[in-house]
C-alpha positions as CSV (number, residue, x, y, z in Angstrom):
1,X,-26.0,29.5,-47.1
2,X,-24.4,27.5,-44.4
3,X,-20.7,26.5,-44.8
4,X,-21.6,22.8,-45.0
5,X,-24.2,23.5,-47.7
6,X,-21.8,25.6,-49.7
7,X,-19.2,22.9,-49.6
8,X,-21.7,20.3,-50.8
9,X,-22.9,22.5,-53.6
10,X,-19.3,23.0,-54.8
11,X,-18.7,19.2,-54.5
12,X,-21.8,18.5,-56.6
13,X,-20.7,21.0,-59.2
14,X,-17.2,19.5,-59.3
15,X,-18.5,15.9,-59.8
16,X,-20.8,17.0,-62.5
17,X,-18.1,18.9,-64.3
18,X,-15.6,16.1,-64.0
19,X,-18.1,13.6,-65.4
20,X,-18.9,15.8,-68.4
21,X,-15.4,16.9,-69.3
22,X,-13.7,13.5,-68.7
23,X,-16.5,11.3,-70.1
24,X,-16.8,9.2,-67.0
25,X,-19.3,8.4,-64.3
26,X,-18.8,10.1,-60.9
27,X,-20.6,9.4,-57.7
28,X,-21.3,11.2,-54.4
29,X,-21.3,9.5,-51.0
30,X,-24.6,8.7,-49.4
31,X,-26.6,11.9,-49.0
32,X,-29.0,12.5,-46.1
33,X,-32.5,14.0,-46.7
34,X,-31.3,17.6,-46.1
35,X,-28.4,17.0,-48.4
36,X,-30.7,15.5,-51.1
37,X,-32.9,18.6,-50.8
38,X,-29.9,20.8,-51.5
39,X,-29.1,18.6,-54.5
40,X,-32.6,18.9,-55.9
41,X,-32.5,22.7,-55.5
42,X,-29.4,22.7,-57.7
43,X,-30.3,19.9,-60.0
44,X,-31.3,22.1,-62.9
45,X,-27.8,23.5,-63.0
46,X,-26.3,19.9,-62.8
47,X,-28.5,18.3,-65.3
48,X,-26.1,18.9,-68.2
49,X,-24.0,16.0,-66.9
50,X,-26.9,13.6,-66.6
51,X,-28.0,12.6,-63.1
52,X,-29.5,9.5,-61.4
53,X,-30.3,9.0,-57.8
54,X,-30.4,5.6,-56.0
55,X,-30.0,4.3,-52.5
56,X,-29.6,0.6,-53.1
57,X,-33.3,-0.5,-52.9
58,X,-36.8,0.9,-53.1
59,X,-37.7,2.9,-50.0
60,X,-34.2,4.1,-49.1
61,X,-33.9,7.6,-47.6
62,X,-30.2,8.0,-47.9
63,X,-29.1,8.0,-51.6
64,X,-26.1,8.3,-53.9
65,X,-26.1,10.7,-56.8
66,X,-24.5,9.5,-60.0
67,X,-23.4,11.9,-62.7
68,X,-23.1,10.7,-66.3
69,X,-25.5,9.5,-68.9
70,X,-25.2,5.9,-70.3
71,X,-26.6,7.2,-73.6
72,X,-23.9,9.9,-73.9
73,X,-21.0,7.8,-72.5
74,X,-21.9,4.7,-74.4
75,X,-21.6,2.3,-71.4
76,X,-23.3,1.6,-68.1
77,X,-21.7,1.7,-64.6
78,X,-23.6,0.4,-61.6
79,X,-23.8,2.3,-58.3
80,X,-21.0,1.4,-56.0
81,X,-23.5,0.2,-53.4
82,X,-23.2,-3.1,-51.5
83,X,-25.9,-4.7,-49.2
84,X,-24.6,-6.7,-46.3
85,X,-26.8,-8.9,-44.1
86,X,-25.9,-9.1,-40.4
87,X,-27.3,-12.2,-38.7
88,X,-26.8,-13.6,-35.2
89,X,-24.2,-16.3,-35.0
90,X,-26.6,-18.4,-33.0
91,X,-30.3,-17.4,-33.8
92,X,-31.8,-18.3,-30.4
93,X,-29.2,-16.2,-28.6
94,X,-29.7,-13.2,-30.8
95,X,-31.2,-10.0,-29.4
96,X,-33.9,-8.0,-30.9
97,X,-31.7,-5.2,-32.2
98,X,-32.9,-1.8,-33.5
99,X,-31.6,0.7,-36.0
100,X,-29.5,2.5,-33.4
101,X,-27.8,-0.7,-32.3
102,X,-26.6,-1.6,-35.8
103,X,-25.6,2.0,-36.7
104,X,-23.7,2.4,-33.4
105,X,-21.8,-0.8,-34.0
106,X,-20.8,0.3,-37.4
107,X,-19.8,3.8,-36.3
108,X,-17.7,2.3,-33.5
109,X,-15.5,0.8,-36.2
110,X,-14.6,4.3,-37.2
111,X,-16.8,4.4,-40.3
112,X,-18.0,7.8,-41.3
113,X,-21.8,8.2,-41.8
114,X,-21.5,9.2,-45.4
115,X,-20.2,5.7,-46.3
116,X,-23.4,4.1,-44.9
117,X,-26.9,4.1,-46.4
118,X,-30.1,2.9,-45.0
119,X,-30.4,0.0,-42.5
120,X,-33.3,-2.3,-42.7
121,X,-34.3,-4.9,-40.1
122,X,-36.3,-8.1,-40.6
123,X,-36.6,-10.3,-37.5
124,X,-33.2,-10.6,-36.0
125,X,-31.3,-9.8,-39.2
126,X,-30.1,-6.4,-40.1
127,X,-29.3,-5.3,-43.7
128,X,-26.9,-2.4,-44.2
129,X,-26.3,-0.6,-47.5
130,X,-22.8,0.8,-47.7
131,X,-20.3,2.1,-50.3
132,X,-18.3,-0.6,-52.0
133,X,-15.1,0.9,-50.8
134,X,-15.9,0.2,-47.1
135,X,-17.6,-3.2,-47.5
136,X,-14.5,-5.4,-47.0
137,X,-13.6,-3.5,-43.9
138,X,-17.1,-4.1,-42.4
139,X,-16.9,-7.8,-43.3
140,X,-13.6,-8.2,-41.6
141,X,-14.2,-6.1,-38.5
142,X,-17.9,-6.3,-37.4
143,X,-18.2,-9.3,-35.1
144,X,-20.6,-8.1,-32.5
145,X,-23.7,-5.9,-32.2
146,X,-24.5,-5.1,-28.6
147,X,-24.1,-8.5,-26.9
148,X,-24.9,-10.5,-30.0
149,X,-22.1,-12.1,-32.0
150,X,-22.9,-11.9,-35.7
151,X,-22.0,-13.3,-39.0
152,X,-22.0,-11.2,-42.2
153,X,-22.7,-11.9,-45.8
154,X,-22.7,-9.8,-49.0
155,X,-25.9,-10.0,-51.0
156,X,-24.4,-10.7,-54.5
157,X,-27.3,-9.7,-56.7
158,X,-29.3,-6.5,-56.6
159,X,-32.5,-8.6,-56.9
160,X,-31.6,-10.0,-53.4
161,X,-31.3,-6.6,-51.8
162,X,-33.9,-6.3,-49.1
163,X,-36.7,-3.8,-49.3
164,X,-38.6,-2.1,-46.6
165,X,-41.9,-3.7,-45.7
166,X,-45.0,-1.5,-46.3
167,X,-48.0,-1.8,-44.0
168,X,-51.3,-0.6,-45.5
169,X,-53.3,1.9,-43.5
170,X,-56.6,3.8,-44.0
171,X,-57.3,7.1,-42.3
172,X,-60.1,9.6,-42.5
173,X,-59.2,13.2,-43.4
174,X,-61.1,16.4,-44.3
175,X,-58.8,16.8,-47.4
176,X,-55.6,15.7,-49.1
177,X,-53.6,18.4,-47.3
178,X,-50.4,17.0,-46.0
179,X,-50.7,18.4,-42.4
180,X,-54.0,16.7,-41.9
181,X,-53.0,13.4,-43.2
182,X,-49.7,13.5,-41.4
183,X,-51.5,14.1,-38.1
184,X,-53.8,11.1,-38.7
185,X,-50.9,8.8,-39.7
186,X,-48.8,9.6,-36.7
187,X,-51.7,10.3,-34.2
188,X,-50.9,13.9,-33.4
189,X,-52.8,17.1,-33.4
190,X,-52.9,19.4,-36.4
191,X,-50.9,22.0,-34.5
192,X,-48.3,19.4,-33.6
193,X,-47.9,18.4,-37.2
194,X,-47.5,22.0,-38.3
195,X,-44.6,22.3,-35.8
196,X,-42.7,19.7,-37.8
197,X,-43.0,21.8,-40.9
198,X,-41.7,24.8,-39.0
199,X,-38.8,22.7,-37.7
200,X,-38.0,21.6,-41.3
201,X,-38.5,17.9,-40.6
202,X,-40.9,17.0,-43.4
203,X,-39.8,15.9,-46.8
204,X,-41.8,14.9,-49.8
205,X,-40.0,12.8,-52.4
206,X,-36.7,13.7,-50.7
207,X,-37.4,17.5,-51.0
208,X,-38.0,19.7,-48.0
209,X,-41.6,20.6,-47.6
210,X,-42.4,23.8,-45.6
211,X,-45.9,24.2,-47.0
212,X,-48.2,22.4,-44.6
213,X,-51.2,23.0,-46.9
214,X,-49.5,21.0,-49.8
215,X,-52.0,18.7,-51.5
216,X,-50.6,15.2,-51.6
217,X,-50.5,13.4,-54.9
218,X,-50.6,9.6,-55.5
219,X,-47.2,8.0,-55.0
220,X,-45.8,11.0,-53.0
221,X,-43.4,9.6,-50.4
222,X,-43.5,11.6,-47.1
223,X,-40.6,11.4,-44.6
224,X,-40.9,12.9,-41.2
225,X,-37.6,13.0,-39.3
226,X,-38.0,11.1,-36.0
227,X,-41.2,9.5,-37.0
228,X,-40.8,7.5,-40.2
229,X,-42.1,7.5,-43.8
230,X,-45.2,6.7,-45.7
231,X,-46.3,6.6,-49.3
232,X,-49.6,8.3,-50.2
233,X,-51.8,6.0,-52.3
234,X,-54.8,8.3,-52.8
235,X,-58.5,8.6,-51.9
236,X,-60.6,5.4,-51.6
237,X,-64.0,7.0,-51.1
238,X,-65.9,9.9,-49.5
239,X,-68.0,9.3,-46.5
240,X,-71.6,10.6,-46.1
241,X,-70.2,13.3,-43.8
242,X,-67.8,14.5,-46.5
243,X,-64.6,12.9,-45.0
244,X,-62.1,11.3,-47.3
245,X,-61.0,7.8,-46.7
246,X,-57.4,7.9,-47.8
247,X,-54.9,5.0,-48.2
248,X,-51.3,5.2,-47.2
249,X,-48.5,2.7,-47.0
250,X,-46.3,2.9,-43.8
251,X,-42.7,1.9,-44.3
252,X,-41.8,-0.5,-41.5
């Protein structure tokens, strides 16, 4: 096991133990997909403390793990996640910014990646999920993204938190094998899709998937690092030539 993985494993065990022995909720920072995969590998040994995973909104890849059971502790404590909207100060002068632009501006403030969750973009507005402890610092210090001067606002209610848009897509596949469907969704050859499994870039429901013949199930969420993410919605019908018409939802 790599040193970073070993440290994370010990950190998870420590948080679970503290929650259980001190009768309190404990939280990780935002975990990446590889870190979440490590968590799920060890989740059976951590379950005694009670575990919940959440990223701030539906469709988030980066998530926080909470240890503690409301039933056992007798109270509820929300995840310390804040959603901040980042809008151009003057709409017509705002650039069409991408994920890297927003992340770069935040990292340039000296913020560590573990404090930041997913970043969604709608039009010229970016939405960043962050830990509560860093929210005030962002609000006070982020004034510009690339050449665009921006204004920031905290979304006060969880119901306001933005969600990723999903675009429906239909592809024809010989089966429900993940490599075949992945190749159709991202317009690549089967051999190219298999390389992504070998490079450990494919995750199903936040768990690393190295089995390229895995049969997708309805509601499986597939993330391919460097390409994006889609949810598998199942087979619509079978063509006369035996192909399956399958439905997927592409996270935009």
